[in-house]
PDB file with SEQRES, HELIX, SHEET and CRYST1 records, atoms N, CA, C and O in Angstrom:
SEQRES   1 A   75  MET LYS THR THR CYS ARG LEU VAL ARG LYS SER ASP LEU          
SEQRES   2 A   75  GLU ILE LEU ILE GLU SER GLY ASP LYS VAL ALA ILE ASN          
SEQRES   3 A   75  ALA MET ILE ALA ARG LYS GLU GLU ALA ARG GLU GLU ALA          
SEQRES   4 A   75  LEU ARG LEU ALA GLU PHE ASN LYS ASN ARG ASN ILE GLU          
SEQRES   5 A   75  PHE ALA GLU THR GLU LYS SER ARG ALA GLU LEU LEU GLY          
SEQRES   6 A   75  ARG GLN LEU THR ILE LEU LYS ALA ALA ILE                      
HELIX    1 AA1 ASP A   12  SER A   19  1                                   8    
HELIX    2 AA2 LYS A   22  ASN A   46  1                                  25    
HELIX    3 AA3 ILE A   51  ALA A   74  1                                  24    
CRYST1    1.000    1.000    1.000  90.00  90.00  90.00 P 1           1          
ATOM      1  N   MET A   1       0.837  -1.165   0.000  1.00  0.00           N  
ATOM      2  CA  MET A   1       0.000   0.000   0.000  1.00  0.00           C  
ATOM      3  C   MET A   1       0.892   1.242   0.000  1.00  0.00           C  
ATOM      4  O   MET A   1       1.827   1.346   0.794  1.00  0.00           O  
ATOM      5  N   LYS A   2       0.596   2.165  -0.885  1.00  0.00           N  
ATOM      6  CA  LYS A   2       1.356   3.411  -0.966  1.00  0.00           C  
ATOM      7  C   LYS A   2       0.459   4.579  -0.589  1.00  0.00           C  
ATOM      8  O   LYS A   2      -0.727   4.617  -0.918  1.00  0.00           O  
ATOM      9  N   THR A   3       1.052   5.508   0.096  1.00  0.00           N  
ATOM     10  CA  THR A   3       0.330   6.731   0.439  1.00  0.00           C  
ATOM     11  C   THR A   3       1.176   7.928   0.032  1.00  0.00           C  
ATOM     12  O   THR A   3       2.403   7.857  -0.042  1.00  0.00           O  
ATOM     13  N   THR A   4       0.509   8.984  -0.218  1.00  0.00           N  
ATOM     14  CA  THR A   4       1.201  10.218  -0.573  1.00  0.00           C  
ATOM     15  C   THR A   4       0.950  11.237   0.518  1.00  0.00           C  
ATOM     16  O   THR A   4      -0.184  11.467   0.940  1.00  0.00           O  
ATOM     17  N   CYS A   5       2.029  11.836   0.959  1.00  0.00           N  
ATOM     18  CA  CYS A   5       1.943  12.862   1.994  1.00  0.00           C  
ATOM     19  C   CYS A   5       2.421  14.166   1.384  1.00  0.00           C  
ATOM     20  O   CYS A   5       3.521  14.244   0.836  1.00  0.00           O  
ATOM     21  N   ARG A   6       1.594  15.178   1.481  1.00  0.00           N  
ATOM     22  CA  ARG A   6       1.956  16.482   0.942  1.00  0.00           C  
ATOM     23  C   ARG A   6       1.946  17.499   2.073  1.00  0.00           C  
ATOM     24  O   ARG A   6       0.910  17.751   2.688  1.00  0.00           O  
ATOM     25  N   LEU A   7       3.095  18.070   2.335  1.00  0.00           N  
ATOM     26  CA  LEU A   7       3.213  19.077   3.374  1.00  0.00           C  
ATOM     27  C   LEU A   7       3.051  20.443   2.726  1.00  0.00           C  
ATOM     28  O   LEU A   7       3.673  20.743   1.707  1.00  0.00           O  
ATOM     29  N   VAL A   8       2.215  21.253   3.327  1.00  0.00           N  
ATOM     30  CA  VAL A   8       1.946  22.578   2.783  1.00  0.00           C  
ATOM     31  C   VAL A   8       2.224  23.610   3.859  1.00  0.00           C  
ATOM     32  O   VAL A   8       1.756  23.489   4.991  1.00  0.00           O  
ATOM     33  N   ARG A   9       2.988  24.620   3.495  1.00  0.00           N  
ATOM     34  CA  ARG A   9       3.270  25.710   4.419  1.00  0.00           C  
ATOM     35  C   ARG A   9       2.549  26.951   3.914  1.00  0.00           C  
ATOM     36  O   ARG A   9       2.628  27.287   2.733  1.00  0.00           O  
ATOM     37  N   LYS A  10       1.866  27.610   4.792  1.00  0.00           N  
ATOM     38  CA  LYS A  10       1.160  28.835   4.419  1.00  0.00           C  
ATOM     39  C   LYS A  10       2.163  29.954   4.196  1.00  0.00           C  
ATOM     40  O   LYS A  10       3.192  30.042   4.865  1.00  0.00           O  
ATOM     41  N   SER A  11       1.834  30.801   3.241  1.00  0.00           N  
ATOM     42  CA  SER A  11       2.700  31.954   2.984  1.00  0.00           C  
ATOM     43  C   SER A  11       2.457  33.017   4.051  1.00  0.00           C  
ATOM     44  O   SER A  11       1.461  32.982   4.774  1.00  0.00           O  
ATOM     45  N   ASP A  12       3.379  33.950   4.129  1.00  0.00           N  
ATOM     46  CA  ASP A  12       3.222  35.057   5.086  1.00  0.00           C  
ATOM     47  C   ASP A  12       1.968  35.866   4.769  1.00  0.00           C  
ATOM     48  O   ASP A  12       1.304  36.380   5.669  1.00  0.00           O  
ATOM     49  N   LEU A  13       1.654  35.974   3.486  1.00  0.00           N  
ATOM     50  CA  LEU A  13       0.457  36.703   3.067  1.00  0.00           C  
ATOM     51  C   LEU A  13      -0.803  36.014   3.596  1.00  0.00           C  
ATOM     52  O   LEU A  13      -1.708  36.676   4.104  1.00  0.00           O  
ATOM     53  N   GLU A  14      -0.861  34.701   3.477  1.00  0.00           N  
ATOM     54  CA  GLU A  14      -2.018  33.948   3.981  1.00  0.00           C  
ATOM     55  C   GLU A  14      -2.141  34.059   5.501  1.00  0.00           C  
ATOM     56  O   GLU A  14      -3.242  34.191   6.036  1.00  0.00           O  
ATOM     57  N   ILE A  15      -1.020  34.003   6.177  1.00  0.00           N  
ATOM     58  CA  ILE A  15      -1.023  34.110   7.639  1.00  0.00           C  
ATOM     59  C   ILE A  15      -1.525  35.492   8.059  1.00  0.00           C  
ATOM     60  O   ILE A  15      -2.297  35.614   9.010  1.00  0.00           O  
ATOM     61  N   LEU A  16      -1.084  36.531   7.349  1.00  0.00           N  
ATOM     62  CA  LEU A  16      -1.535  37.892   7.651  1.00  0.00           C  
ATOM     63  C   LEU A  16      -3.036  38.026   7.449  1.00  0.00           C  
ATOM     64  O   LEU A  16      -3.719  38.621   8.283  1.00  0.00           O  
ATOM     65  N   ILE A  17      -3.552  37.492   6.374  1.00  0.00           N  
ATOM     66  CA  ILE A  17      -4.987  37.575   6.091  1.00  0.00           C  
ATOM     67  C   ILE A  17      -5.786  36.834   7.157  1.00  0.00           C  
ATOM     68  O   ILE A  17      -6.815  37.327   7.619  1.00  0.00           O  
ATOM     69  N   GLU A  18      -5.318  35.658   7.546  1.00  0.00           N  
ATOM     70  CA  GLU A  18      -6.021  34.877   8.570  1.00  0.00           C  
ATOM     71  C   GLU A  18      -6.009  35.575   9.928  1.00  0.00           C  
ATOM     72  O   GLU A  18      -6.913  35.374  10.738  1.00  0.00           O  
ATOM     73  N   SER A  19      -4.991  36.392  10.178  1.00  0.00           N  
ATOM     74  CA  SER A  19      -4.923  37.083  11.467  1.00  0.00           C  
ATOM     75  C   SER A  19      -6.058  38.091  11.608  1.00  0.00           C  
ATOM     76  O   SER A  19      -6.522  38.367  12.714  1.00  0.00           O  
ATOM     77  N   GLY A  20      -6.501  38.637  10.475  1.00  0.00           N  
ATOM     78  CA  GLY A  20      -7.601  39.597  10.515  1.00  0.00           C  
ATOM     79  C   GLY A  20      -7.196  40.968  11.035  1.00  0.00           C  
ATOM     80  O   GLY A  20      -8.062  41.799  11.310  1.00  0.00           O  
ATOM     81  N   ASP A  21      -5.916  41.219  11.173  1.00  0.00           N  
ATOM     82  CA  ASP A  21      -5.413  42.501  11.672  1.00  0.00           C  
ATOM     83  C   ASP A  21      -5.489  43.538  10.554  1.00  0.00           C  
ATOM     84  O   ASP A  21      -4.623  43.593   9.682  1.00  0.00           O  
ATOM     85  N   LYS A  22      -6.533  44.352  10.595  1.00  0.00           N  
ATOM     86  CA  LYS A  22      -6.799  45.324   9.523  1.00  0.00           C  
ATOM     87  C   LYS A  22      -5.695  46.382   9.413  1.00  0.00           C  
ATOM     88  O   LYS A  22      -5.376  46.833   8.313  1.00  0.00           O  
ATOM     89  N   VAL A  23      -5.121  46.771  10.536  1.00  0.00           N  
ATOM     90  CA  VAL A  23      -4.044  47.764  10.514  1.00  0.00           C  
ATOM     91  C   VAL A  23      -2.832  47.199   9.780  1.00  0.00           C  
ATOM     92  O   VAL A  23      -2.240  47.873   8.937  1.00  0.00           O  
ATOM     93  N   ALA A  24      -2.470  45.970  10.100  1.00  0.00           N  
ATOM     94  CA  ALA A  24      -1.326  45.327   9.452  1.00  0.00           C  
ATOM     95  C   ALA A  24      -1.602  45.083   7.970  1.00  0.00           C  
ATOM     96  O   ALA A  24      -0.707  45.241   7.139  1.00  0.00           O  
ATOM     97  N   ILE A  25      -2.819  44.704   7.640  1.00  0.00           N  
ATOM     98  CA  ILE A  25      -3.182  44.468   6.237  1.00  0.00           C  
ATOM     99  C   ILE A  25      -3.109  45.772   5.456  1.00  0.00           C  
ATOM    100  O   ILE A  25      -2.580  45.798   4.344  1.00  0.00           O  
ATOM    101  N   ASN A  26      -3.635  46.858   6.027  1.00  0.00           N  
ATOM    102  CA  ASN A  26      -3.559  48.160   5.356  1.00  0.00           C  
ATOM    103  C   ASN A  26      -2.115  48.624   5.181  1.00  0.00           C  
ATOM    104  O   ASN A  26      -1.773  49.206   4.152  1.00  0.00           O  
ATOM    105  N   ALA A  27      -1.271  48.374   6.171  1.00  0.00           N  
ATOM    106  CA  ALA A  27       0.146  48.724   6.062  1.00  0.00           C  
ATOM    107  C   ALA A  27       0.810  47.916   4.958  1.00  0.00           C  
ATOM    108  O   ALA A  27       1.632  48.440   4.205  1.00  0.00           O  
ATOM    109  N   MET A  28       0.453  46.640   4.861  1.00  0.00           N  
ATOM    110  CA  MET A  28       1.013  45.784   3.818  1.00  0.00           C  
ATOM    111  C   MET A  28       0.543  46.241   2.434  1.00  0.00           C  
ATOM    112  O   MET A  28       1.318  46.226   1.478  1.00  0.00           O  
ATOM    113  N   ILE A  29      -0.710  46.640   2.330  1.00  0.00           N  
ATOM    114  CA  ILE A  29      -1.238  47.149   1.058  1.00  0.00           C  
ATOM    115  C   ILE A  29      -0.450  48.391   0.632  1.00  0.00           C  
ATOM    116  O   ILE A  29      -0.048  48.507  -0.526  1.00  0.00           O  
ATOM    117  N   ALA A  30      -0.234  49.305   1.559  1.00  0.00           N  
ATOM    118  CA  ALA A  30       0.500  50.528   1.239  1.00  0.00           C  
ATOM    119  C   ALA A  30       1.915  50.213   0.761  1.00  0.00           C  
ATOM    120  O   ALA A  30       2.386  50.791  -0.219  1.00  0.00           O  
ATOM    121  N   ARG A  31       2.585  49.308   1.446  1.00  0.00           N  
ATOM    122  CA  ARG A  31       3.968  48.950   1.073  1.00  0.00           C  
ATOM    123  C   ARG A  31       4.014  48.256  -0.281  1.00  0.00           C  
ATOM    124  O   ARG A  31       4.896  48.531  -1.094  1.00  0.00           O  
ATOM    125  N   LYS A  32       3.072  47.363  -0.522  1.00  0.00           N  
ATOM    126  CA  LYS A  32       3.058  46.643  -1.800  1.00  0.00           C  
ATOM    127  C   LYS A  32       2.697  47.569  -2.963  1.00  0.00           C  
ATOM    128  O   LYS A  32       3.179  47.372  -4.079  1.00  0.00           O  
ATOM    129  N   GLU A  33       1.864  48.566  -2.717  1.00  0.00           N  
ATOM    130  CA  GLU A  33       1.558  49.542  -3.772  1.00  0.00           C  
ATOM    131  C   GLU A  33       2.801  50.346  -4.132  1.00  0.00           C  
ATOM    132  O   GLU A  33       3.053  50.613  -5.307  1.00  0.00           O  
ATOM    133  N   GLU A  34       3.581  50.735  -3.118  1.00  0.00           N  
ATOM    134  CA  GLU A  34       4.837  51.450  -3.376  1.00  0.00           C  
ATOM    135  C   GLU A  34       5.806  50.568  -4.158  1.00  0.00           C  
ATOM    136  O   GLU A  34       6.438  51.026  -5.110  1.00  0.00           O  
ATOM    137  N   ALA A  35       5.921  49.315  -3.758  1.00  0.00           N  
ATOM    138  CA  ALA A  35       6.835  48.393  -4.426  1.00  0.00           C  
ATOM    139  C   ALA A  35       6.400  48.141  -5.868  1.00  0.00           C  
ATOM    140  O   ALA A  35       7.242  48.023  -6.759  1.00  0.00           O  
ATOM    141  N   ARG A  36       5.108  48.059  -6.098  1.00  0.00           N  
ATOM    142  CA  ARG A  36       4.600  47.841  -7.460  1.00  0.00           C  
ATOM    143  C   ARG A  36       4.919  49.038  -8.345  1.00  0.00           C  
ATOM    144  O   ARG A  36       5.355  48.869  -9.484  1.00  0.00           O  
ATOM    145  N   GLU A  37       4.704  50.249  -7.830  1.00  0.00           N  
ATOM    146  CA  GLU A  37       5.021  51.456  -8.591  1.00  0.00           C  
ATOM    147  C   GLU A  37       6.512  51.520  -8.919  1.00  0.00           C  
ATOM    148  O   GLU A  37       6.897  51.886 -10.029  1.00  0.00           O  
ATOM    149  N   GLU A  38       7.345  51.160  -7.944  1.00  0.00           N  
ATOM    150  CA  GLU A  38       8.793  51.155  -8.162  1.00  0.00           C  
ATOM    151  C   GLU A  38       9.175  50.133  -9.233  1.00  0.00           C  
ATOM    152  O   GLU A  38       9.997  50.423 -10.102  1.00  0.00           O  
ATOM    153  N   ALA A  39       8.588  48.954  -9.174  1.00  0.00           N  
ATOM    154  CA  ALA A  39       8.888  47.918 -10.167  1.00  0.00           C  
ATOM    155  C   ALA A  39       8.477  48.360 -11.570  1.00  0.00           C  
ATOM    156  O   ALA A  39       9.198  48.116 -12.537  1.00  0.00           O  
ATOM    157  N   LEU A  40       7.325  49.006 -11.679  1.00  0.00           N  
ATOM    158  CA  LEU A  40       6.884  49.496 -12.985  1.00  0.00           C  
ATOM    159  C   LEU A  40       7.819  50.585 -13.515  1.00  0.00           C  
ATOM    160  O   LEU A  40       8.135  50.611 -14.705  1.00  0.00           O  
ATOM    161  N   ARG A  41       8.261  51.483 -12.631  1.00  0.00           N  
ATOM    162  CA  ARG A  41       9.212  52.526 -13.045  1.00  0.00           C  
ATOM    163  C   ARG A  41      10.526  51.922 -13.528  1.00  0.00           C  
ATOM    164  O   ARG A  41      11.062  52.322 -14.561  1.00  0.00           O  
ATOM    165  N   LEU A  42      11.037  50.957 -12.772  1.00  0.00           N  
ATOM    166  CA  LEU A  42      12.294  50.322 -13.151  1.00  0.00           C  
ATOM    167  C   LEU A  42      12.162  49.551 -14.459  1.00  0.00           C  
ATOM    168  O   LEU A  42      13.074  49.559 -15.285  1.00  0.00           O  
ATOM    169  N   ALA A  43      11.028  48.885 -14.645  1.00  0.00           N  
ATOM    170  CA  ALA A  43      10.799  48.143 -15.891  1.00  0.00           C  
ATOM    171  C   ALA A  43      10.779  49.096 -17.074  1.00  0.00           C  
ATOM    172  O   ALA A  43      11.373  48.815 -18.115  1.00  0.00           O  
ATOM    173  N   GLU A  44      10.100  50.217 -16.916  1.00  0.00           N  
ATOM    174  CA  GLU A  44      10.022  51.206 -18.001  1.00  0.00           C  
ATOM    175  C   GLU A  44      11.397  51.821 -18.276  1.00  0.00           C  
ATOM    176  O   GLU A  44      11.787  51.985 -19.432  1.00  0.00           O  
ATOM    177  N   PHE A  45      12.117  52.155 -17.228  1.00  0.00           N  
ATOM    178  CA  PHE A  45      13.426  52.775 -17.375  1.00  0.00           C  
ATOM    179  C   PHE A  45      14.422  51.852 -18.077  1.00  0.00           C  
ATOM    180  O   PHE A  45      15.241  52.307 -18.875  1.00  0.00           O  
ATOM    181  N   ASN A  46      14.348  50.557 -17.775  1.00  0.00           N  
ATOM    182  CA  ASN A  46      15.337  49.602 -18.289  1.00  0.00           C  
ATOM    183  C   ASN A  46      14.891  48.833 -19.526  1.00  0.00           C  
ATOM    184  O   ASN A  46      15.610  47.941 -19.976  1.00  0.00           O  
ATOM    185  N   LYS A  47      13.740  49.147 -20.084  1.00  0.00           N  
ATOM    186  CA  LYS A  47      13.246  48.332 -21.195  1.00  0.00           C  
ATOM    187  C   LYS A  47      14.160  48.387 -22.419  1.00  0.00           C  
ATOM    188  O   LYS A  47      14.185  47.435 -23.200  1.00  0.00           O  
ATOM    189  N   ASN A  48      14.902  49.463 -22.606  1.00  0.00           N  
ATOM    190  CA  ASN A  48      15.829  49.551 -23.737  1.00  0.00           C  
ATOM    191  C   ASN A  48      17.281  49.303 -23.335  1.00  0.00           C  
ATOM    192  O   ASN A  48      18.137  49.101 -24.196  1.00  0.00           O  
ATOM    193  N   ARG A  49      17.557  49.318 -22.054  1.00  0.00           N  
ATOM    194  CA  ARG A  49      18.929  49.150 -21.575  1.00  0.00           C  
ATOM    195  C   ARG A  49      19.227  47.699 -21.222  1.00  0.00           C  
ATOM    196  O   ARG A  49      20.209  47.119 -21.684  1.00  0.00           O  
ATOM    197  N   ASN A  50      18.368  47.131 -20.402  1.00  0.00           N  
ATOM    198  CA  ASN A  50      18.579  45.774 -19.902  1.00  0.00           C  
ATOM    199  C   ASN A  50      17.236  45.052 -19.963  1.00  0.00           C  
ATOM    200  O   ASN A  50      16.448  45.122 -19.020  1.00  0.00           O  
ATOM    201  N   ILE A  51      16.981  44.377 -21.045  1.00  0.00           N  
ATOM    202  CA  ILE A  51      15.673  43.762 -21.286  1.00  0.00           C  
ATOM    203  C   ILE A  51      15.351  42.702 -20.243  1.00  0.00           C  
ATOM    204  O   ILE A  51      14.215  42.616 -19.777  1.00  0.00           O  
ATOM    205  N   GLU A  52      16.331  41.904 -19.877  1.00  0.00           N  
ATOM    206  CA  GLU A  52      16.084  40.832 -18.891  1.00  0.00           C  
ATOM    207  C   GLU A  52      15.658  41.421 -17.545  1.00  0.00           C  
ATOM    208  O   GLU A  52      14.715  40.934 -16.922  1.00  0.00           O  
ATOM    209  N   PHE A  53      16.350  42.458 -17.103  1.00  0.00           N  
ATOM    210  CA  PHE A  53      15.996  43.111 -15.837  1.00  0.00           C  
ATOM    211  C   PHE A  53      14.600  43.732 -15.925  1.00  0.00           C  
ATOM    212  O   PHE A  53      13.819  43.647 -14.977  1.00  0.00           O  
ATOM    213  N   ALA A  54      14.292  44.355 -17.062  1.00  0.00           N  
ATOM    214  CA  ALA A  54      12.979  44.975 -17.247  1.00  0.00           C  
ATOM    215  C   ALA A  54      11.871  43.929 -17.175  1.00  0.00           C  
ATOM    216  O   ALA A  54      10.823  44.176 -16.579  1.00  0.00           O  
ATOM    217  N   GLU A  55      12.097  42.763 -17.777  1.00  0.00           N  
ATOM    218  CA  GLU A  55      11.096  41.690 -17.733  1.00  0.00           C  
ATOM    219  C   GLU A  55      10.920  41.157 -16.317  1.00  0.00           C  
ATOM    220  O   GLU A  55       9.805  40.838 -15.906  1.00  0.00           O  
ATOM    221  N   THR A  56      12.011  41.059 -15.578  1.00  0.00           N  
ATOM    222  CA  THR A  56      11.936  40.611 -14.187  1.00  0.00           C  
ATOM    223  C   THR A  56      11.119  41.594 -13.353  1.00  0.00           C  
ATOM    224  O   THR A  56      10.280  41.184 -12.550  1.00  0.00           O  
ATOM    225  N   GLU A  57      11.362  42.874 -13.541  1.00  0.00           N  
ATOM    226  CA  GLU A  57      10.619  43.886 -12.799  1.00  0.00           C  
ATOM    227  C   GLU A  57       9.142  43.901 -13.200  1.00  0.00           C  
ATOM    228  O   GLU A  57       8.268  44.123 -12.362  1.00  0.00           O  
ATOM    229  N   LYS A  58       8.875  43.669 -14.465  1.00  0.00           N  
ATOM    230  CA  LYS A  58       7.483  43.605 -14.919  1.00  0.00           C  
ATOM    231  C   LYS A  58       6.772  42.419 -14.264  1.00  0.00           C  
ATOM    232  O   LYS A  58       5.624  42.540 -13.837  1.00  0.00           O  
ATOM    233  N   SER A  59       7.450  41.285 -14.186  1.00  0.00           N  
ATOM    234  CA  SER A  59       6.879  40.105 -13.523  1.00  0.00           C  
ATOM    235  C   SER A  59       6.637  40.375 -12.044  1.00  0.00           C  
ATOM    236  O   SER A  59       5.622  39.963 -11.483  1.00  0.00           O  
ATOM    237  N   ARG A  60       7.579  41.070 -11.421  1.00  0.00           N  
ATOM    238  CA  ARG A  60       7.429  41.412  -9.995  1.00  0.00           C  
ATOM    239  C   ARG A  60       6.229  42.326  -9.795  1.00  0.00           C  
ATOM    240  O   ARG A  60       5.482  42.170  -8.830  1.00  0.00           O  
ATOM    241  N   ALA A  61       6.042  43.276 -10.697  1.00  0.00           N  
ATOM    242  CA  ALA A  61       4.899  44.179 -10.609  1.00  0.00           C  
ATOM    243  C   ALA A  61       3.586  43.416 -10.767  1.00  0.00           C  
ATOM    244  O   ALA A  61       2.606  43.712 -10.085  1.00  0.00           O  
ATOM    245  N   GLU A  62       3.570  42.438 -11.662  1.00  0.00           N  
ATOM    246  CA  GLU A  62       2.360  41.626 -11.850  1.00  0.00           C  
ATOM    247  C   GLU A  62       2.051  40.807 -10.603  1.00  0.00           C  
ATOM    248  O   GLU A  62       0.895  40.709 -10.192  1.00  0.00           O  
ATOM    249  N   LEU A  63       3.084  40.217 -10.000  1.00  0.00           N  
ATOM    250  CA  LEU A  63       2.896  39.455  -8.761  1.00  0.00           C  
ATOM    251  C   LEU A  63       2.365  40.361  -7.653  1.00  0.00           C  
ATOM    252  O   LEU A  63       1.435  39.989  -6.937  1.00  0.00           O  
ATOM    253  N   LEU A  64       2.945  41.537  -7.513  1.00  0.00           N  
ATOM    254  CA  LEU A  64       2.480  42.471  -6.496  1.00  0.00           C  
ATOM    255  C   LEU A  64       1.034  42.884  -6.750  1.00  0.00           C  
ATOM    256  O   LEU A  64       0.270  43.065  -5.803  1.00  0.00           O  
ATOM    257  N   GLY A  65       0.656  43.032  -7.998  1.00  0.00           N  
ATOM    258  CA  GLY A  65      -0.729  43.360  -8.334  1.00  0.00           C  
ATOM    259  C   GLY A  65      -1.685  42.263  -7.906  1.00  0.00           C  
ATOM    260  O   GLY A  65      -2.761  42.543  -7.377  1.00  0.00           O  
ATOM    261  N   ARG A  66      -1.295  41.012  -8.133  1.00  0.00           N  
ATOM    262  CA  ARG A  66      -2.147  39.893  -7.697  1.00  0.00           C  
ATOM    263  C   ARG A  66      -2.259  39.848  -6.183  1.00  0.00           C  
ATOM    264  O   ARG A  66      -3.335  39.601  -5.639  1.00  0.00           O  
ATOM    265  N   GLN A  67      -1.140  40.087  -5.503  1.00  0.00           N  
ATOM    266  CA  GLN A  67      -1.165  40.090  -4.043  1.00  0.00           C  
ATOM    267  C   GLN A  67      -2.014  41.236  -3.507  1.00  0.00           C  
ATOM    268  O   GLN A  67      -2.719  41.068  -2.512  1.00  0.00           O  
ATOM    269  N   LEU A  68      -1.957  42.389  -4.148  1.00  0.00           N  
ATOM    270  CA  LEU A  68      -2.788  43.521  -3.727  1.00  0.00           C  
ATOM    271  C   LEU A  68      -4.267  43.201  -3.872  1.00  0.00           C  
ATOM    272  O   LEU A  68      -5.068  43.567  -3.012  1.00  0.00           O  
ATOM    273  N   THR A  69      -4.633  42.526  -4.946  1.00  0.00           N  
ATOM    274  CA  THR A  69      -6.027  42.132  -5.147  1.00  0.00           C  
ATOM    275  C   THR A  69      -6.498  41.237  -4.005  1.00  0.00           C  
ATOM    276  O   THR A  69      -7.601  41.407  -3.486  1.00  0.00           O  
ATOM    277  N   ILE A  70      -5.660  40.292  -3.625  1.00  0.00           N  
ATOM    278  CA  ILE A  70      -6.003  39.364  -2.541  1.00  0.00           C  
ATOM    279  C   ILE A  70      -6.127  40.125  -1.209  1.00  0.00           C  
ATOM    280  O   ILE A  70      -7.065  39.900  -0.444  1.00  0.00           O  
ATOM    281  N   LEU A  71      -5.179  41.019  -0.945  1.00  0.00           N  
ATOM    282  CA  LEU A  71      -5.218  41.777   0.311  1.00  0.00           C  
ATOM    283  C   LEU A  71      -6.423  42.696   0.388  1.00  0.00           C  
ATOM    284  O   LEU A  71      -7.063  42.792   1.435  1.00  0.00           O  
ATOM    285  N   LYS A  72      -6.740  43.369  -0.703  1.00  0.00           N  
ATOM    286  CA  LYS A  72      -7.892  44.279  -0.704  1.00  0.00           C  
ATOM    287  C   LYS A  72      -9.207  43.511  -0.521  1.00  0.00           C  
ATOM    288  O   LYS A  72     -10.150  44.029   0.078  1.00  0.00           O  
ATOM    289  N   ALA A  73      -9.270  42.292  -1.030  1.00  0.00           N  
ATOM    290  CA  ALA A  73     -10.457  41.472  -0.846  1.00  0.00           C  
ATOM    291  C   ALA A  73     -10.613  41.023   0.604  1.00  0.00           C  
ATOM    292  O   ALA A  73     -11.722  40.735   1.053  1.00  0.00           O  
ATOM    293  N   ALA A  74      -9.503  40.965   1.333  1.00  0.00           N  
ATOM    294  CA  ALA A  74      -9.528  40.502   2.723  1.00  0.00           C  
ATOM    295  C   ALA A  74     -10.046  41.564   3.688  1.00  0.00           C  
ATOM    296  O   ALA A  74     -10.419  41.245   4.817  1.00  0.00           O  
ATOM    297  N   ILE A  75     -10.073  42.801   3.261  1.00  0.00           N  
ATOM    298  CA  ILE A  75     -10.507  43.874   4.162  1.00  0.00           C  
ATOM    299  C   ILE A  75     -12.006  43.925   4.261  1.00  0.00           C  
ATOM    300  O   ILE A  75     -12.549  44.767   4.976  1.00  0.00           O  
TER     301      ILE A  75                                                      
END                                                                             
């Protein structure tokens, strides 16, 4: 008989949402919005200089956008 065991660790984002601490969630939203704006600026600035870096920053901005959507839904 074979069994499969899958261990799952919650992310810090999930733990924050489960805590229900609205002050901490709002602080996280503010910080992630700043980080997203910075990533978009860096992506735009580097799109002709360093394409790989610009793509990485664009991906980071997209991830931050998804996380912001999740955090805003938790409020």
